[in-house]
N, CA, C, O and the ligand as a Tripos MOL2 file, in Angstrom:
@<TRIPOS>MOLECULE
protein
  269   267    68     0     0
PROTEIN
NO_CHARGES

@<TRIPOS>ATOM
      1 N          10.1170   22.2650  -23.4510 N.3       1 MET1
      2 CA         11.2330   21.8860  -22.8310 C.3       1 MET1
      3 C          10.9430   21.9220  -21.3560 C.2       1 MET1
      4 O          10.4370   22.9460  -20.8990 O.2       1 MET1
      5 N          11.2260   20.8580  -20.5280 N.am      2 ARG2
      6 CA         11.0640   20.8700  -19.1900 C.3       2 ARG2
      7 C          12.3070   20.7200  -18.3680 C.2       2 ARG2
      8 O          13.1260   19.8240  -18.5740 O.2       2 ARG2
      9 N          12.4240   21.6530  -17.4030 N.am      3 ILE3
     10 CA         13.5560   21.6940  -16.6610 C.3       3 ILE3
     11 C          13.3510   20.9620  -15.1510 C.2       3 ILE3
     12 O          12.4040   21.1480  -14.3880 O.2       3 ILE3
     13 N          14.3920   20.1700  -14.9650 N.am      4 CYS4
     14 CA         14.3190   19.5460  -13.5600 C.3       4 CYS4
     15 C          14.0310   20.4370  -12.3770 C.2       4 CYS4
     16 O          14.7920   21.4050  -12.3500 O.2       4 CYS4
     17 N          13.3340   20.4050  -11.5910 N.am      5 ARG5
     18 CA         13.2350   20.9030  -10.2970 C.3       5 ARG5
     19 C          14.3670   20.8400   -9.4010 C.2       5 ARG5
     20 O          14.6870   21.8360   -8.7530 O.2       5 ARG5
     21 N          14.9710   19.7960   -9.3150 N.am      6 GLN6
     22 CA         16.1520   19.4810   -8.4220 C.3       6 GLN6
     23 C          17.3740   19.9840   -8.8730 C.2       6 GLN6
     24 O          18.1460   20.4670   -8.0440 O.2       6 GLN6
     25 N          17.6600   19.9490  -10.0130 N.am      7 CYS7
     26 CA         19.1260   20.3330  -10.4710 C.3       7 CYS7
     27 C          19.1170   21.1250  -11.8380 C.2       7 CYS7
     28 O          20.1660   21.3540  -12.4400 O.2       7 CYS7
     29 N          17.9800   21.4990  -12.2600 N.am      8 GLN8
     30 CA         17.7970   22.5450  -13.4300 C.3       8 GLN8
     31 C          18.5240   22.0710  -14.6880 C.2       8 GLN8
     32 O          19.0800   22.8770  -15.4340 O.2       8 GLN8
     33 N          18.5140   20.6580  -14.9340 N.am      9 CYS9
     34 CA         18.9930   20.3870  -16.2890 C.3       9 CYS9
     35 C          17.8380   19.8920  -17.0390 C.2       9 CYS9
     36 O          16.7770   19.5470  -16.5190 O.2       9 CYS9
     37 N          18.1330   19.8740  -18.4340 N.am     10 GLU10
     38 CA         16.9670   19.4480  -19.2310 C.3      10 GLU10
     39 C          16.5210   17.8870  -18.8980 C.2      10 GLU10
     40 O          17.3190   16.9670  -18.7210 O.2      10 GLU10
     41 N          15.1110   17.7880  -18.8530 N.am     11 MET11
     42 CA         14.5140   16.5170  -18.8460 C.3      11 MET11
     43 C          14.0430   15.7690  -20.0140 C.2      11 MET11
     44 O          13.5320   16.3880  -20.9480 O.2      11 MET11
     45 N          14.1620   14.5570  -20.0460 N.am     12 LEU12
     46 CA         13.6960   13.6770  -21.3880 C.3      12 LEU12
     47 C          12.2700   13.5190  -21.2410 C.2      12 LEU12
     48 O          11.7160   13.0550  -20.2440 O.2      12 LEU12
     49 N          11.6280   13.9920  -22.4460 N.am     13 LYS13
     50 CA         10.2820   13.9050  -22.2930 C.3      13 LYS13
     51 C           9.6510   12.7510  -23.0780 C.2      13 LYS13
     52 O          10.3410   12.1470  -23.8980 O.2      13 LYS13
     53 N           8.3650   12.4130  -22.8650 N.am     14 GLY14
     54 CA          7.7720   11.6750  -23.8940 C.3      14 GLY14
     55 C           7.4880   10.2190  -23.4850 C.2      14 GLY14
     56 O           6.9430    9.4450  -24.2720 O.2      14 GLY14
     57 N           7.8960    9.8240  -22.1390 N.am     15 PHE15
     58 CA          7.8300    8.5890  -21.6250 C.3      15 PHE15
     59 C           6.1720    8.2880  -21.2440 C.2      15 PHE15
     60 O           5.3870    9.1350  -20.8170 O.2      15 PHE15
     61 N           5.8890    6.9340  -21.5010 N.am     16 ASP16
     62 CA          4.4500    6.7180  -21.3410 C.3      16 ASP16
     63 C           4.4630    6.1000  -19.8510 C.2      16 ASP16
     64 O           5.4790    5.5980  -19.3700 O.2      16 ASP16
     65 N           3.2780    6.1860  -19.1950 N.am     17 ILE17
     66 CA          3.2380    5.7030  -17.8910 C.3      17 ILE17
     67 C           2.6120    4.2260  -18.0140 C.2      17 ILE17
     68 O           1.5530    4.0120  -18.6030 O.2      17 ILE17
     69 N           3.3500    3.2840  -17.4220 N.am     18 LYS18
     70 CA          2.8680    1.9670  -17.4990 C.3      18 LYS18
     71 C           2.5320    1.5150  -16.0590 C.2      18 LYS18
     72 O           3.3780    1.8080  -15.2140 O.2      18 LYS18
     73 N           1.4610    0.8670  -15.6550 N.am     19 VAL19
     74 CA          1.2340    0.3670  -14.2240 C.3      19 VAL19
     75 C           1.5610   -1.3100  -14.5810 C.2      19 VAL19
     76 O           1.0230   -2.0490  -15.4050 O.2      19 VAL19
     77 N           2.5290   -1.5390  -13.7280 N.am     20 GLU20
     78 CA          3.1640   -2.8410  -13.7170 C.3      20 GLU20
     79 C           2.1510   -3.9020  -13.3610 C.2      20 GLU20
     80 O           1.4010   -3.7510  -12.3960 O.2      20 GLU20
     81 N           2.1210   -4.9500  -14.1120 N.am     21 GLY21
     82 CA          1.1640   -6.0170  -13.9910 C.3      21 GLY21
     83 C          -0.1440   -5.9890  -14.5790 C.2      21 GLY21
     84 O          -0.9620   -6.8940  -14.4170 O.2      21 GLY21
     85 N          -0.3830   -4.7720  -15.3820 N.am     22 ALA22
     86 CA         -1.5600   -4.5020  -16.0160 C.3      22 ALA22
     87 C          -1.1740   -3.8280  -17.4130 C.2      22 ALA22
     88 O          -0.0490   -3.4050  -17.6790 O.2      22 ALA22
     89 N          -2.1730   -3.7990  -18.1790 N.am     23 ALA23
     90 CA         -2.0190   -3.0450  -19.4690 C.3      23 ALA23
     91 C          -2.6330   -1.7380  -19.5490 C.2      23 ALA23
     92 O          -2.7450   -1.0690  -20.5760 O.2      23 ALA23
     93 N          -3.0440   -1.4040  -18.3190 N.am     24 TYR24
     94 CA         -3.7560   -0.0470  -18.4220 C.3      24 TYR24
     95 C          -2.7580    1.0840  -18.0060 C.2      24 TYR24
     96 O          -1.9280    0.8120  -17.1390 O.2      24 TYR24
     97 N          -2.7770    2.2350  -18.5180 N.am     25 GLY25
     98 CA         -2.1110    3.3520  -18.2770 C.3      25 GLY25
     99 C          -3.1120    4.1900  -17.3610 C.2      25 GLY25
    100 O          -4.2860    3.8850  -17.1520 O.2      25 GLY25
    101 N          -2.4600    5.2660  -16.8660 N.am     26 ILE26
    102 CA         -3.2030    6.2380  -16.2520 C.3      26 ILE26
    103 C          -3.8960    7.2220  -16.8920 C.2      26 ILE26
    104 O          -3.3110    7.6910  -17.8680 O.2      26 ILE26
    105 N          -5.2000    7.7740  -16.5780 N.am     27 LYS27
    106 CA         -5.6300    8.9210  -17.3510 C.3      27 LYS27
    107 C          -6.1380    9.7430  -16.4440 C.2      27 LYS27
    108 O          -6.5270    9.4020  -15.3270 O.2      27 LYS27
    109 N          -6.1500   11.0920  -16.9980 N.am     28 ILE28
    110 CA         -6.7060   12.1120  -16.0480 C.3      28 ILE28
    111 C          -7.9810   12.7170  -16.6320 C.2      28 ILE28
    112 O          -8.0060   13.1850  -17.7700 O.2      28 ILE28
    113 N          -8.9230   12.6950  -15.9070 N.am     29 ALA29
    114 CA        -10.2640   13.0540  -16.3880 C.3      29 ALA29
    115 C         -10.7070   14.2310  -15.7170 C.2      29 ALA29
    116 O         -10.4540   14.2700  -14.5120 O.2      29 ALA29
    117 N         -11.2980   15.1790  -16.2070 N.am     30 LYS30
    118 CA        -11.9940   16.3280  -15.4260 C.3      30 LYS30
    119 C         -13.3750   16.0790  -15.1060 C.2      30 LYS30
    120 O         -14.2360   15.9440  -15.9760 O.2      30 LYS30
    121 N         -13.5980   16.0180  -13.8680 N.am     31 GLY31
    122 CA        -15.0430   15.5070  -13.3890 C.3      31 GLY31
    123 C         -14.9720   14.1350  -13.1430 C.2      31 GLY31
    124 O         -13.9280   13.4830  -13.1310 O.2      31 GLY31
    125 N         -16.4260   13.5820  -12.8890 N.am     32 THR32
    126 CA        -16.1280   12.0370  -12.6690 C.3      32 THR32
    127 C         -17.3570   11.4500  -13.2740 C.2      32 THR32
    128 O         -18.3150   12.1290  -13.6450 O.2      32 THR32
    129 N         -17.2740   10.0510  -13.3590 N.am     33 GLY33
    130 CA        -18.4230    9.4130  -14.0150 C.3      33 GLY33
    131 C         -18.7710   10.0650  -15.3570 C.2      33 GLY33
    132 O         -17.9820   10.4560  -16.2180 O.2      33 GLY33
    133 N         -20.0700   10.1040  -15.3620 N.am     34 ILE34
    134 CA        -20.6280   10.5800  -16.8620 C.3      34 ILE34
    135 C         -20.4690   11.8630  -17.1080 C.2      34 ILE34
    136 O         -20.7260   12.3160  -18.2240 O.2      34 ILE34
    137 N         -19.9960   12.6780  -16.0380 N.am     35 PHE35
    138 CA        -19.8240   14.0450  -16.1920 C.3      35 PHE35
    139 C         -18.4410   14.2600  -16.7540 C.2      35 PHE35
    140 O         -18.2080   15.3010  -17.3690 O.2      35 PHE35
    141 N         -17.5690   13.4020  -16.5950 N.am     36 ALA36
    142 CA        -16.1420   13.6560  -17.2060 C.3      36 ALA36
    143 C         -16.2310   13.8390  -18.6410 C.2      36 ALA36
    144 O         -16.6970   13.0080  -19.4210 O.2      36 ALA36
    145 N         -15.7080   15.0960  -18.9760 N.am     37 ASN37
    146 CA        -15.8460   15.5880  -20.4220 C.3      37 ASN37
    147 C         -14.1820   15.5230  -21.0090 C.2      37 ASN37
    148 O         -13.9370   15.5930  -22.2130 O.2      37 ASN37
    149 N         -13.4630   15.4280  -20.3070 N.am     38 ARG38
    150 CA        -12.0430   15.5020  -20.8500 C.3      38 ARG38
    151 C         -11.1100   14.3720  -20.3980 C.2      38 ARG38
    152 O         -10.8210   14.2760  -19.2050 O.2      38 ARG38
    153 N         -10.7060   13.6520  -21.1600 N.am     39 ILE39
    154 CA         -9.6360   12.2290  -20.7230 C.3      39 ILE39
    155 C          -8.5460   12.5390  -21.3780 C.2      39 ILE39
    156 O          -8.4530   12.4900  -22.6050 O.2      39 ILE39
    157 N          -7.5280   12.9250  -20.4980 N.am     40 GLU40
    158 CA         -5.9960   13.1110  -21.3000 C.3      40 GLU40
    159 C          -5.2160   11.8880  -20.5470 C.2      40 GLU40
    160 O          -5.5360   11.5010  -19.4230 O.2      40 GLU40
    161 N          -4.2070   11.3630  -21.2760 N.am     41 LYS41
    162 CA         -3.2750   10.4820  -20.9060 C.3      41 LYS41
    163 C          -2.0440   11.2220  -20.6040 C.2      41 LYS41
    164 O          -1.4480   11.7530  -21.5420 O.2      41 LYS41
    165 N          -1.6250   11.3140  -19.4980 N.am     42 PRO42
    166 CA         -0.1550   11.9740  -19.2430 C.3      42 PRO42
    167 C           0.9290   11.1790  -19.7900 C.2      42 PRO42
    168 O           0.9380    9.9920  -20.1180 O.2      42 PRO42
    169 N           1.9100   12.1270  -19.8270 N.am     43 LYS43
    170 CA          3.2190   11.6990  -20.1340 C.3      43 LYS43
    171 C           4.0350   11.8780  -19.1500 C.2      43 LYS43
    172 O           3.6650   12.5030  -18.1570 O.2      43 LYS43
    173 N           5.2850   11.3630  -19.2530 N.am     44 VAL44
    174 CA          6.3550   11.6500  -18.1100 C.3      44 VAL44
    175 C           7.5230   12.0120  -18.8710 C.2      44 VAL44
    176 O           7.8930   11.5700  -19.9590 O.2      44 VAL44
    177 N           8.1440   13.0480  -17.9910 N.am     45 ALA45
    178 CA          9.4960   13.4400  -18.2880 C.3      45 ALA45
    179 C          10.4700   13.0050  -17.3570 C.2      45 ALA45
    180 O          10.0970   12.8780  -16.1910 O.2      45 ALA45
    181 N          11.6320   12.7560  -17.6450 N.am     46 ILE46
    182 CA         12.6070   11.9460  -16.6040 C.3      46 ILE46
    183 C          13.8320   13.0290  -16.7170 C.2      46 ILE46
    184 O          14.1390   13.6160  -17.7540 O.2      46 ILE46
    185 N          14.4560   13.1750  -15.4720 N.am     47 CYS47
    186 CA         15.6640   13.8650  -15.4560 C.3      47 CYS47
    187 C          16.8210   12.8510  -15.6310 C.2      47 CYS47
    188 O          16.9150   11.8670  -14.8980 O.2      47 CYS47
    189 N          17.7440   13.1360  -16.6760 N.am     48 PRO48
    190 CA         18.6650   11.8600  -16.7290 C.3      48 PRO48
    191 C          19.8260   12.1110  -15.8400 C.2      48 PRO48
    192 O          20.7850   11.3410  -15.8090 O.2      48 PRO48
    193 N          19.7260   13.4200  -14.9580 N.am     49 LYS49
    194 CA         20.9920   13.3860  -14.0040 C.3      49 LYS49
    195 C          20.6600   12.7140  -12.6480 C.2      49 LYS49
    196 O          21.3280   11.8770  -12.0410 O.2      49 LYS49
    197 N          19.3630   13.3270  -12.2810 N.am     50 CYS50
    198 CA         18.9320   12.8830  -10.8920 C.3      50 CYS50
    199 C          17.8590   11.8560  -10.6990 C.2      50 CYS50
    200 O          17.6100   11.4030   -9.5820 O.2      50 CYS50
    201 N          17.2510   11.5030  -11.7310 N.am     51 GLY51
    202 CA         16.0430   10.5220  -11.7320 C.3      51 GLY51
    203 C          14.8020   11.3250  -11.3880 C.2      51 GLY51
    204 O          13.7590   10.6770  -11.2980 O.2      51 GLY51
    205 N          14.7500   12.6230  -11.1820 N.am     52 GLU52
    206 CA         13.3390   13.2210  -11.0370 C.3      52 GLU52
    207 C          12.3750   12.8940  -12.1650 C.2      52 GLU52
    208 O          12.6970   12.9900  -13.3490 O.2      52 GLU52
    209 N          11.1720   12.5010  -11.7440 N.am     53 ILE53
    210 CA         10.0930   12.5390  -12.7970 C.3      53 ILE53
    211 C           9.0800   13.5120  -12.7750 C.2      53 ILE53
    212 O           8.6370   13.9460  -11.7110 O.2      53 ILE53
    213 N           8.7010   13.8670  -13.8250 N.am     54 SER54
    214 CA          7.4520   15.0390  -13.6870 C.3      54 SER54
    215 C           6.4550   14.4120  -14.9190 C.2      54 SER54
    216 O           6.8160   13.8400  -15.9480 O.2      54 SER54
    217 N           5.1490   14.7050  -14.4790 N.am     55 LEU55
    218 CA          4.0350   14.4070  -15.2610 C.3      55 LEU55
    219 C           3.7230   15.5610  -15.7680 C.2      55 LEU55
    220 O           3.9550   16.6550  -15.2530 O.2      55 LEU55
    221 N           3.0140   15.2820  -17.1240 N.am     56 TYR56
    222 CA          2.6740   16.5130  -17.8790 C.3      56 TYR56
    223 C           1.6290   15.9230  -18.8910 C.2      56 TYR56
    224 O           1.5550   14.7050  -19.0550 O.2      56 TYR56
    225 N           0.9080   16.7120  -19.4970 N.am     57 VAL57
    226 CA         -0.0940   16.4530  -20.5600 C.3      57 VAL57
    227 C           0.3560   17.2650  -21.5900 C.2      57 VAL57
    228 O           0.9000   18.3480  -21.3780 O.2      57 VAL57
    229 N           0.1200   16.7120  -22.9140 N.am     58 GLU58
    230 CA          0.6690   17.3830  -24.1920 C.3      58 GLU58
    231 C          -0.1640   18.3330  -24.6210 C.2      58 GLU58
    232 O           0.2010   19.5060  -24.7020 O.2      58 GLU58
    233 N          -1.4490   17.9070  -24.9610 N.am     59 ASN59
    234 CA         -2.4050   19.0110  -25.4680 C.3      59 ASN59
    235 C          -2.9950   19.7600  -24.2880 C.2      59 ASN59
    236 O          -4.1450   19.5240  -23.9170 O.2      59 ASN59
    237 N          -2.1950   20.6910  -23.6720 N.am     60 ILE60
    238 CA         -2.8090   21.3030  -22.4610 C.3      60 ILE60
    239 C          -4.0210   22.4530  -23.1260 C.2      60 ILE60
    240 O          -4.8880   22.9650  -22.4180 O.2      60 ILE60
    241 N          -3.9040   22.6540  -24.2530 N.am     61 ASP61
    242 CA         -4.9200   23.8210  -24.9080 C.3      61 ASP61
    243 C          -6.1790   23.3580  -24.9110 C.2      61 ASP61
    244 O          -7.1200   24.1310  -24.7310 O.2      61 ASP61
    245 N          -6.3640   21.9820  -25.1260 N.am     62 GLU62
    246 CA         -7.8400   21.5050  -24.8570 C.3      62 GLU62
    247 C          -8.3890   21.4650  -23.7980 C.2      62 GLU62
    248 O          -9.6190   21.4680  -23.7370 O.2      62 GLU62
    249 N          -7.6640   21.4210  -22.7820 N.am     63 ILE63
    250 CA         -8.0310   21.2780  -21.4110 C.3      63 ILE63
    251 C          -8.4370   22.6520  -20.8440 C.2      63 ILE63
    252 O          -9.4500   22.8730  -20.1800 O.2      63 ILE63
    253 N          -7.4090   23.6220  -21.2380 N.am     64 SER64
    254 CA         -7.7020   24.9430  -20.7110 C.3      64 SER64
    255 C          -9.0230   25.5640  -21.2490 C.2      64 SER64
    256 O          -9.6860   26.3480  -20.5690 O.2      64 SER64
    257 N          -9.3570   25.1930  -22.4460 N.am     65 GLU65
    258 CA        -10.5060   25.5490  -23.0130 C.3      65 GLU65
    259 C         -11.7020   25.6370  -22.1340 C.2      65 GLU65
    260 O         -12.4790   26.5900  -22.0830 O.2      65 GLU65
    261 N         -11.7600   24.5460  -21.4550 N.am     66 ASN66
    262 CA        -13.0210   24.5050  -20.6760 C.3      66 ASN66
    263 C         -14.3310   24.3920  -20.9350 C.2      66 ASN66
    264 O         -15.2500   24.9220  -20.3110 O.2      66 ASN66
    265 N         -14.4080   23.5500  -22.0560 N.am     67 LYS67
    266 CA        -15.6170   23.5790  -22.7800 C.3      67 LYS67
    267 C         -17.0130   22.9010  -21.9650 C.2      67 LYS67
    268 O         -18.1090   22.8860  -22.5260 O.2      67 LYS67
    269 ZN         17.6090   16.7030  -11.9330 Zn       68 ZN68
@<TRIPOS>BOND
     1     1     2 1
     2     2     3 1
     3     3     4 2
     4     3     5 am
     5     5     6 1
     6     6     7 1
     7     7     8 2
     8     7     9 am
     9     9    10 1
    10    10    11 1
    11    11    12 2
    12    11    13 am
    13    13    14 1
    14    14    15 1
    15    15    16 2
    16    15    17 am
    17    17    18 1
    18    18    19 1
    19    19    20 2
    20    19    21 am
    21    21    22 1
    22    22    23 1
    23    23    24 2
    24    23    25 am
    25    25    26 1
    26    26    27 1
    27    27    28 2
    28    27    29 am
    29    29    30 1
    30    30    31 1
    31    31    32 2
    32    31    33 am
    33    33    34 1
    34    34    35 1
    35    35    36 2
    36    35    37 am
    37    37    38 1
    38    38    39 1
    39    39    40 2
    40    39    41 am
    41    41    42 1
    42    42    43 1
    43    43    44 2
    44    43    45 am
    45    45    46 1
    46    46    47 1
    47    47    48 2
    48    47    49 am
    49    49    50 1
    50    50    51 1
    51    51    52 2
    52    51    53 am
    53    53    54 1
    54    54    55 1
    55    55    56 2
    56    55    57 am
    57    57    58 1
    58    58    59 1
    59    59    60 2
    60    59    61 am
    61    61    62 1
    62    62    63 1
    63    63    64 2
    64    63    65 am
    65    65    66 1
    66    66    67 1
    67    67    68 2
    68    67    69 am
    69    69    70 1
    70    70    71 1
    71    71    72 2
    72    71    73 am
    73    73    74 1
    74    74    75 1
    75    75    76 2
    76    75    77 am
    77    77    78 1
    78    78    79 1
    79    79    80 2
    80    79    81 am
    81    81    82 1
    82    82    83 1
    83    83    84 2
    84    83    85 am
    85    85    86 1
    86    86    87 1
    87    87    88 2
    88    87    89 am
    89    89    90 1
    90    90    91 1
    91    91    92 2
    92    91    93 am
    93    93    94 1
    94    94    95 1
    95    95    96 2
    96    95    97 am
    97    97    98 1
    98    98    99 1
    99    99   100 2
   100    99   101 am
   101   101   102 1
   102   102   103 1
   103   103   104 2
   104   103   105 am
   105   105   106 1
   106   106   107 1
   107   107   108 2
   108   107   109 am
   109   109   110 1
   110   110   111 1
   111   111   112 2
   112   111   113 am
   113   113   114 1
   114   114   115 1
   115   115   116 2
   116   115   117 am
   117   117   118 1
   118   118   119 1
   119   119   120 2
   120   119   121 am
   121   121   122 1
   122   122   123 1
   123   123   124 2
   124   123   125 am
   125   125   126 1
   126   126   127 1
   127   127   128 2
   128   127   129 am
   129   129   130 1
   130   130   131 1
   131   131   132 2
   132   131   133 am
   133   133   134 1
   134   134   135 1
   135   135   136 2
   136   135   137 am
   137   137   138 1
   138   138   139 1
   139   139   140 2
   140   139   141 am
   141   141   142 1
   142   142   143 1
   143   143   144 2
   144   143   145 am
   145   145   146 1
   146   146   147 1
   147   147   148 2
   148   147   149 am
   149   149   150 1
   150   150   151 1
   151   151   152 2
   152   151   153 am
   153   153   154 1
   154   154   155 1
   155   155   156 2
   156   155   157 am
   157   157   158 1
   158   158   159 1
   159   159   160 2
   160   159   161 am
   161   161   162 1
   162   162   163 1
   163   163   164 2
   164   163   165 am
   165   165   166 1
   166   166   167 1
   167   167   168 2
   168   167   169 am
   169   169   170 1
   170   170   171 1
   171   171   172 2
   172   171   173 am
   173   173   174 1
   174   174   175 1
   175   175   176 2
   176   175   177 am
   177   177   178 1
   178   178   179 1
   179   179   180 2
   180   179   181 am
   181   181   182 1
   182   182   183 1
   183   183   184 2
   184   183   185 am
   185   185   186 1
   186   186   187 1
   187   187   188 2
   188   187   189 am
   189   189   190 1
   190   190   191 1
   191   191   192 2
   192   191   193 am
   193   193   194 1
   194   194   195 1
   195   195   196 2
   196   195   197 am
   197   197   198 1
   198   198   199 1
   199   199   200 2
   200   199   201 am
   201   201   202 1
   202   202   203 1
   203   203   204 2
   204   203   205 am
   205   205   206 1
   206   206   207 1
   207   207   208 2
   208   207   209 am
   209   209   210 1
   210   210   211 1
   211   211   212 2
   212   211   213 am
   213   213   214 1
   214   214   215 1
   215   215   216 2
   216   215   217 am
   217   217   218 1
   218   218   219 1
   219   219   220 2
   220   219   221 am
   221   221   222 1
   222   222   223 1
   223   223   224 2
   224   223   225 am
   225   225   226 1
   226   226   227 1
   227   227   228 2
   228   227   229 am
   229   229   230 1
   230   230   231 1
   231   231   232 2
   232   231   233 am
   233   233   234 1
   234   234   235 1
   235   235   236 2
   236   235   237 am
   237   237   238 1
   238   238   239 1
   239   239   240 2
   240   239   241 am
   241   241   242 1
   242   242   243 1
   243   243   244 2
   244   243   245 am
   245   245   246 1
   246   246   247 1
   247   247   248 2
   248   247   249 am
   249   249   250 1
   250   250   251 1
   251   251   252 2
   252   251   253 am
   253   253   254 1
   254   254   255 1
   255   255   256 2
   256   255   257 am
   257   257   258 1
   258   258   259 1
   259   259   260 2
   260   259   261 am
   261   261   262 1
   262   262   263 1
   263   263   264 2
   264   263   265 am
   265   265   266 1
   266   266   267 1
   267   267   268 2
@<TRIPOS>SUBSTRUCTURE
     1 MET1         2 RESIDUE 1 A MET
     2 ARG2         6 RESIDUE 1 A ARG
     3 ILE3        10 RESIDUE 1 A ILE
     4 CYS4        14 RESIDUE 1 A CYS
     5 ARG5        18 RESIDUE 1 A ARG
     6 GLN6        22 RESIDUE 1 A GLN
     7 CYS7        26 RESIDUE 1 A CYS
     8 GLN8        30 RESIDUE 1 A GLN
     9 CYS9        34 RESIDUE 1 A CYS
    10 GLU10       38 RESIDUE 1 A GLU
    11 MET11       42 RESIDUE 1 A MET
    12 LEU12       46 RESIDUE 1 A LEU
    13 LYS13       50 RESIDUE 1 A LYS
    14 GLY14       54 RESIDUE 1 A GLY
    15 PHE15       58 RESIDUE 1 A PHE
    16 ASP16       62 RESIDUE 1 A ASP
    17 ILE17       66 RESIDUE 1 A ILE
    18 LYS18       70 RESIDUE 1 A LYS
    19 VAL19       74 RESIDUE 1 A VAL
    20 GLU20       78 RESIDUE 1 A GLU
    21 GLY21       82 RESIDUE 1 A GLY
    22 ALA22       86 RESIDUE 1 A ALA
    23 ALA23       90 RESIDUE 1 A ALA
    24 TYR24       94 RESIDUE 1 A TYR
    25 GLY25       98 RESIDUE 1 A GLY
    26 ILE26      102 RESIDUE 1 A ILE
    27 LYS27      106 RESIDUE 1 A LYS
    28 ILE28      110 RESIDUE 1 A ILE
    29 ALA29      114 RESIDUE 1 A ALA
    30 LYS30      118 RESIDUE 1 A LYS
    31 GLY31      122 RESIDUE 1 A GLY
    32 THR32      126 RESIDUE 1 A THR
    33 GLY33      130 RESIDUE 1 A GLY
    34 ILE34      134 RESIDUE 1 A ILE
    35 PHE35      138 RESIDUE 1 A PHE
    36 ALA36      142 RESIDUE 1 A ALA
    37 ASN37      146 RESIDUE 1 A ASN
    38 ARG38      150 RESIDUE 1 A ARG
    39 ILE39      154 RESIDUE 1 A ILE
    40 GLU40      158 RESIDUE 1 A GLU
    41 LYS41      162 RESIDUE 1 A LYS
    42 PRO42      166 RESIDUE 1 A PRO
    43 LYS43      170 RESIDUE 1 A LYS
    44 VAL44      174 RESIDUE 1 A VAL
    45 ALA45      178 RESIDUE 1 A ALA
    46 ILE46      182 RESIDUE 1 A ILE
    47 CYS47      186 RESIDUE 1 A CYS
    48 PRO48      190 RESIDUE 1 A PRO
    49 LYS49      194 RESIDUE 1 A LYS
    50 CYS50      198 RESIDUE 1 A CYS
    51 GLY51      202 RESIDUE 1 A GLY
    52 GLU52      206 RESIDUE 1 A GLU
    53 ILE53      210 RESIDUE 1 A ILE
    54 SER54      214 RESIDUE 1 A SER
    55 LEU55      218 RESIDUE 1 A LEU
    56 TYR56      222 RESIDUE 1 A TYR
    57 VAL57      226 RESIDUE 1 A VAL
    58 GLU58      230 RESIDUE 1 A GLU
    59 ASN59      234 RESIDUE 1 A ASN
    60 ILE60      238 RESIDUE 1 A ILE
    61 ASP61      242 RESIDUE 1 A ASP
    62 GLU62      246 RESIDUE 1 A GLU
    63 ILE63      250 RESIDUE 1 A ILE
    64 SER64      254 RESIDUE 1 A SER
    65 GLU65      258 RESIDUE 1 A GLU
    66 ASN66      262 RESIDUE 1 A ASN
    67 LYS67      266 RESIDUE 1 A LYS
    68 ZN68       269 GROUP 0 **** ****
């Protein structure tokens, strides 16, 4: 559960990021170029009350393993 930083109410999770005008989403990679070893697609949580948005990654365990 994610709590809005602005009004402390529960945020709605699981929204996808879409870049307008293109079919590409945003991905987060650790490192750059050929050294990037982890690529994650962030999700978005939205506060239904004030519209605050928050980015998060679902499988955070894989990232923090730091292989
Ligand atoms: Zn809010």
